[in-house]
C-alpha positions as CSV (number, residue, x, y, z in Angstrom):
1,M,67.0,100.4,-4.2
2,G,70.8,100.7,-3.8
3,S,73.4,100.4,-6.6
4,A,73.4,97.2,-8.7
5,V,75.5,94.4,-7.3
6,G,78.1,93.1,-9.7
7,L,78.2,89.4,-10.7
8,R,81.2,87.3,-9.8
9,G,83.9,87.1,-12.5
10,D,84.5,83.4,-12.8
11,Y,81.4,82.7,-14.9
12,D,80.0,84.2,-18.1
13,G,76.7,84.2,-20.1
14,M,77.7,81.1,-22.2
15,A,78.6,79.1,-19.1
16,L,75.3,79.9,-17.3
17,R,73.3,78.9,-20.4
18,R,75.2,75.5,-20.5
19,L,74.3,75.0,-16.8
20,A,70.7,75.9,-17.5
21,R,70.4,73.3,-20.2
22,A,71.8,70.6,-17.9
23,S,69.8,71.6,-14.8
24,K,67.0,69.4,-13.6
25,S,65.4,72.3,-11.8
26,A,63.2,74.5,-13.9
27,N,63.4,77.3,-11.4
28,Q,67.2,77.2,-11.3
29,A,67.4,77.2,-15.1
30,R,65.1,80.3,-15.3
31,R,67.4,82.1,-12.8
32,L,70.5,81.1,-14.6
33,L,69.1,82.4,-18.0
34,A,68.2,85.7,-16.3
35,L,71.7,86.2,-14.9
36,A,73.2,85.1,-18.3
37,E,71.5,88.1,-19.8
38,I,73.2,90.4,-17.3
39,Y,76.6,88.8,-18.2
40,D,75.9,89.6,-21.8
41,G,75.3,93.3,-21.1
42,A,71.5,93.4,-20.8
43,S,69.8,95.5,-18.2
44,R,68.6,94.3,-14.9
45,T,65.0,95.1,-16.1
46,A,65.5,92.7,-19.0
47,A,66.8,90.0,-16.7
48,A,63.7,90.6,-14.5
49,R,61.5,90.2,-17.5
50,I,63.1,86.9,-18.4
51,G,62.8,85.6,-14.9
52,G,59.3,86.8,-14.5
53,V,60.1,88.7,-11.2
54,G,60.9,92.2,-10.0
55,L,64.2,93.9,-9.7
56,Q,64.6,93.2,-6.0
57,I,64.2,89.5,-6.6
58,V,66.9,89.7,-9.4
59,R,69.2,91.4,-6.8
60,D,68.6,88.5,-4.4
61,W,69.5,86.0,-7.1
62,V,72.7,87.9,-7.8
63,E,73.7,87.8,-4.1
64,R,72.9,84.1,-3.8
65,F,74.8,83.4,-7.0
66,N,77.8,85.4,-5.8
67,D,77.8,83.7,-2.5
68,R,77.3,80.0,-3.5
69,G,77.5,79.9,-7.3
70,P,74.8,78.0,-9.3
71,D,73.8,76.0,-6.3
72,G,72.6,79.2,-4.7
73,L,69.9,79.4,-7.3
74,L,68.3,76.1,-6.3
75,D,65.1,76.2,-4.3
76,G,65.8,75.9,-0.6
77,K,63.6,74.2,1.9
78,A,61.7,76.5,4.2
79,P,63.1,76.2,7.7
80,G,59.6,75.8,9.2
81,R,58.6,76.3,12.8
82,T,61.3,76.0,15.4
83,S,60.8,72.8,17.5
84,L,59.6,73.3,21.0
85,L,61.7,70.4,22.3
86,N,65.5,70.7,22.7
87,D,67.9,67.8,22.4
88,A,68.0,67.0,26.1
89,Q,64.2,66.9,26.2
90,R,64.1,64.6,23.2
91,Q,66.6,62.2,24.9
92,A,64.4,62.2,28.0
93,L,61.3,61.4,25.9
94,A,63.2,58.5,24.2
95,A,64.3,57.2,27.6
96,I,60.7,57.3,29.1
97,V,59.3,55.5,26.0
98,E,62.0,52.8,26.3
99,S,61.5,52.3,30.0
100,G,57.7,52.3,29.7
101,P,55.1,53.6,32.2
102,I,55.0,52.6,35.8
103,P,51.3,51.8,36.4
104,A,51.3,52.8,40.0
105,I,52.7,56.2,39.1
106,H,51.5,57.0,35.6
107,G,48.2,55.2,35.8
108,V,48.6,53.3,32.5
109,V,50.2,50.1,31.3
110,R,51.3,51.5,27.9
111,W,52.1,55.0,26.6
112,R,49.5,56.8,24.6
113,L,50.3,60.1,22.9
114,I,48.0,61.9,25.3
115,D,50.0,60.4,28.2
116,L,53.3,61.6,26.8
117,V,51.8,65.0,26.2
118,Q,51.0,65.2,29.9
119,W,54.4,63.8,30.9
120,L,56.2,66.5,28.8
121,H,54.1,69.2,30.4
122,D,54.7,67.9,33.9
123,E,58.5,67.4,33.4
124,F,59.4,70.4,31.3
125,A,56.4,72.7,31.2
126,V,56.2,72.2,27.5
127,S,52.7,72.3,25.9
128,L,52.5,70.1,22.7
129,D,49.5,68.5,21.0
130,E,49.4,64.7,20.2
131,T,50.2,65.2,16.6
132,T,53.4,67.1,17.4
133,V,54.5,64.4,20.0
134,G,53.8,61.7,17.4
135,R,55.9,63.6,14.9
136,E,58.8,63.9,17.4
137,L,58.6,60.1,18.1
138,K,58.8,59.3,14.4
139,K,61.9,61.6,14.1
140,L,63.4,59.6,17.0
141,G,62.8,56.4,15.0
142,Y,59.8,55.1,17.0
143,V,56.7,53.5,15.5
144,K,53.8,51.7,17.1
145,L,54.5,47.9,17.0
146,T,52.7,44.8,18.5
147,A,54.7,43.7,21.5
148,R,56.3,40.2,21.4
149,P,55.1,38.0,24.2
150,R,57.8,37.2,26.8
151,H,57.3,34.6,29.6
152,H,57.1,36.4,32.9
153,A,59.6,34.0,34.5
154,Q,62.1,34.0,31.7
155,N,65.8,34.1,32.7
156,E,67.4,36.5,30.2
157,H,70.9,35.5,31.3
158,A,70.2,31.8,30.5
159,L,68.9,32.9,27.0
160,E,72.1,34.8,26.2
161,A,74.3,32.1,27.8
162,F,72.7,29.5,25.5
163,K,73.5,31.5,22.4
164,K,77.1,32.1,23.5
165,G,77.6,28.4,24.5
166,F,75.9,26.9,21.5
167,A,79.1,26.6,19.5
168,A,80.6,24.6,22.4
169,E,77.6,22.3,22.5
170,L,77.9,21.7,18.8
171,A,81.6,20.9,19.1
172,K,80.7,18.2,21.7
173,V,78.3,16.6,19.2
174,R,80.8,16.8,16.4
175,A,83.5,15.2,18.6
176,G,81.3,12.0,18.9
177,L,80.7,11.7,15.2
178,P,82.9,10.2,12.4
179,K,85.2,12.6,10.7
180,R,83.8,14.7,7.9
181,T,80.2,14.2,9.0
182,R,78.2,17.2,8.0
183,I,75.9,18.6,10.7
184,E,72.5,20.0,9.9
185,I,70.9,22.3,12.5
186,W,67.1,21.8,12.9
187,F,64.5,23.5,15.0
188,Q,61.3,21.7,16.2
189,D,58.0,22.7,17.7
190,E,54.3,21.9,17.7
191,A,51.3,24.1,17.0
192,R,47.7,23.5,17.9
193,I,45.3,24.4,15.1
194,G,41.6,24.2,16.1
195,Q,38.1,25.5,15.4
196,K,38.6,28.2,18.0
197,N,40.8,29.9,15.4
198,K,42.8,33.1,15.3
199,I,41.7,36.4,13.8
200,T,44.4,38.4,12.1
201,R,44.8,42.1,11.3
202,R,43.5,43.3,7.9
203,W,43.3,46.4,5.8
204,A,40.2,48.4,6.5
205,L,39.0,52.0,6.3
206,R,40.0,54.3,9.1
207,G,37.3,54.5,11.7
208,T,35.7,51.1,10.8
209,R,36.1,47.7,12.6
210,P,36.3,44.8,10.1
211,S,34.8,41.5,11.0
212,A,36.0,37.9,10.4
213,P,34.4,34.5,11.1
214,H,35.2,33.0,14.5
215,D,34.2,29.6,15.7
216,Q,33.7,28.6,19.3
217,R,33.9,24.8,18.9
218,T,36.9,23.0,20.2
219,K,38.0,20.3,17.7
220,S,41.7,20.6,17.0
221,A,44.9,18.9,15.6
222,Y,48.6,19.5,16.1
223,I,51.2,20.3,13.4
224,F,54.6,18.8,14.4
225,G,57.0,20.9,12.5
226,A,60.8,21.0,12.1
227,I,62.9,23.2,9.8
228,C,66.5,23.3,8.7
229,P,67.0,27.0,7.8
230,E,70.5,26.5,6.3
231,H,69.1,24.3,3.6
232,G,65.5,25.4,3.4
233,K,64.2,22.0,4.4
234,A,61.2,21.1,6.6
235,A,59.7,17.9,8.0
236,G,56.2,17.8,9.4
237,L,53.3,15.7,10.5
238,V,49.7,16.5,11.4
239,L,48.8,14.4,14.5
240,P,45.9,14.3,17.0
241,F,47.9,14.5,20.2
242,C,51.2,15.6,21.7
243,N,52.8,12.7,23.5
244,T,55.9,10.5,23.4
245,E,54.5,8.3,20.7
246,T,53.7,11.1,18.3
247,M,57.0,12.8,19.0
248,S,58.8,9.6,18.1
249,L,56.9,9.6,14.8
250,H,58.0,13.1,14.1
251,L,61.7,12.4,14.9
252,A,61.5,9.5,12.4
253,E,60.1,11.9,9.8
254,I,63.0,14.4,10.5
255,S,65.5,11.5,10.3
256,Q,64.3,10.8,6.8
257,A,64.8,14.4,5.7
258,V,68.4,14.6,6.9
259,A,70.9,14.3,4.1
260,P,72.8,11.0,3.6
261,R,76.0,10.8,5.8
262,A,74.8,13.9,7.7
263,H,73.8,14.2,11.3
264,A,71.0,16.4,12.6
265,V,71.2,18.5,15.8
266,V,67.6,19.2,16.7
267,L,66.8,22.1,19.0
268,M,63.5,22.0,20.9
269,D,61.9,23.1,24.1
270,Q,61.7,21.1,27.2
271,A,58.2,19.7,27.0
272,G,57.7,16.4,28.8
273,W,57.4,14.4,25.5
274,H,60.7,15.9,24.3
275,T,62.8,15.0,27.3
276,T,61.5,11.6,28.4
277,D,63.8,8.6,28.3
278,K,61.1,6.6,26.4
279,L,61.5,8.8,23.4
280,E,62.8,6.9,20.3
281,V,65.6,9.0,18.9
282,P,67.1,7.9,15.5
283,A,70.8,7.4,15.3
284,N,71.3,10.4,13.0
285,I,69.7,12.9,15.4
286,T,71.0,14.5,18.6
287,I,68.6,16.6,20.6
288,I,69.7,19.8,22.3
289,P,67.1,21.3,24.7
290,L,66.5,25.0,24.6
291,P,66.4,26.9,27.9
292,A,63.1,26.9,29.7
293,K,60.6,29.7,29.0
294,C,62.6,31.0,26.0
295,P,60.5,30.5,22.9
296,E,62.3,33.4,21.2
297,L,65.2,31.0,20.5
298,N,63.0,28.8,18.4
299,P,62.3,30.2,14.9
300,V,59.5,27.6,14.3
301,E,57.5,30.0,16.5
302,N,57.8,32.6,13.7
303,I,56.9,29.9,11.2
304,W,53.7,29.3,13.0
305,Q,52.9,33.0,13.0
306,F,53.6,33.2,9.3
307,M,51.4,30.2,8.5
308,R,48.5,31.5,10.7
309,D,48.7,35.0,9.3
310,N,48.7,33.8,5.6
311,W,47.0,30.5,5.4
312,L,45.2,29.3,8.6
313,S,43.5,32.2,10.4
314,N,40.1,33.8,9.6
315,R,38.7,30.4,8.8
316,V,35.9,28.2,10.1
317,F,36.8,24.5,10.1
318,T,33.8,22.3,9.5
319,S,35.2,19.1,11.0
320,H,38.3,17.4,12.4
321,D,39.2,16.1,8.9
322,N,38.8,19.6,7.5
323,I,41.3,20.9,10.1
324,I,43.8,18.1,9.1
325,D,43.3,19.0,5.4
326,H,44.0,22.7,5.9
327,C,47.0,21.9,8.1
328,C,48.5,19.6,5.5
329,E,47.9,22.1,2.8
330,A,49.5,24.9,4.7
331,W,52.6,22.8,5.7
332,N,53.0,21.6,2.1
333,K,52.9,25.2,0.9
334,L,55.7,26.0,3.3
335,V,57.8,23.1,2.1
336,D,57.3,24.3,-1.5
337,Q,58.7,27.8,-0.5
338,P,62.1,27.1,1.0
339,W,63.1,30.8,0.8
340,H,60.5,31.5,3.5
341,I,62.1,28.8,5.7
342,M,65.5,30.3,5.1
343,T,64.6,33.9,5.7
344,I,62.3,33.3,8.7
345,G,64.3,30.6,10.3
346,R,67.9,31.7,10.1
347,R,69.6,32.8,13.4
348,K,73.1,34.2,13.5
349,W,74.0,32.4,16.7
350,A,73.1,29.0,15.2
351,N,73.5,29.2,11.4
352,G,76.7,31.3,11.5
353,L,78.7,28.4,12.8
C-alpha cells in the first residue's frame, strides 16, 4: 500500500461527528466517525477498527471524502449491466409499438413481447429475452392496457372539429335565451342491461382463470341516463324500450332536474329517436347532436362502464322485474355519489367554457 492520503482541510473531527449524528444513513455515519478519528490524530488502523473494514477500504473512504465531501460517503447505486439497446433503438422500439403490427407483414394483430424480441433481432441483430424487452418498454412508459373501442368508420376530423366548434354552438344557444340565463351542459345516452350480462376482470392468483355466473337468457331493460358533470347532477329512467315516446319521457325527467331559470344544453348521439321531429322537447332544453360514430365524446359511456364494473356485472337476473330493481338501485347509487359524476363526466372542451 502506498503512503497515506491526507484528509481535506476544511473539516475536522468535531464537524464529522456532528454530521454523523444528523445522518439518516447508518453506513455514512460509520464512515464519518472513522474519519473523525483520523482528524483527531488516531491511526488509520484505529479508524479501520471503528469502521469494521480493512485499511484499503479506509483509503477509499478518504479519497471519496476528499473528492465529494460527506456525500461521497453515501452508498452509491451499482451501475448494473450496460443496456444492449441504444437510444436510437429505443426510439425505434417506441415507434413500432405506437404504430402497431401490420398483420400481412408481421403475422399478428397485436404486439406480444416475443414478437418484439423477434423484431429487434431482425432489425438490429440484438438478442434480448422477453423479460428484458418488457423492462425496456416500462422504462419508455408503456404498460399493457385494454384498448378502447373505436368505430371503424369514425371521422376523426369531425370529432376534433366538434370540440373546437362547441363554444360557437353554445354561443348560438345563449343568443336565443333571455339575458343572465345560466346554461347547464348535460350528456345523455341509453344502456341496455339484460340477463346476458357482462363479466368483468377480477383479482385472482397468477396462472388461474376465475369464473363468474353468466346467463344466456335475453330479458332486458334500458337505463336512460343523463348527467350534468359541472354540478354533479343526474336524471334517469329505467324503461322497456328505446323509442320516441320513452325518449320524450326522459327529456321531461331531465327538464325537472334543470335548475330554476337555467337552460339545459343536452348533447346526445344521432339515434333515430333522438333526432325525430316527433320528439317532445321541453322549453328549457336544447339538443345538440354529437357527430356520428363518435361515442368518445359522450362521458355517459364511461358512466355505463363504471356502473357495470362496480354494480351490474357478474350477476344473474332472475326476472325482468329483478333487472329493473338492480338498474334503479345502481342509478340511485350514482345519484348519491355526485363526485363520481363530476370526475368521470367532466370534459375540458365542454365544461371549460
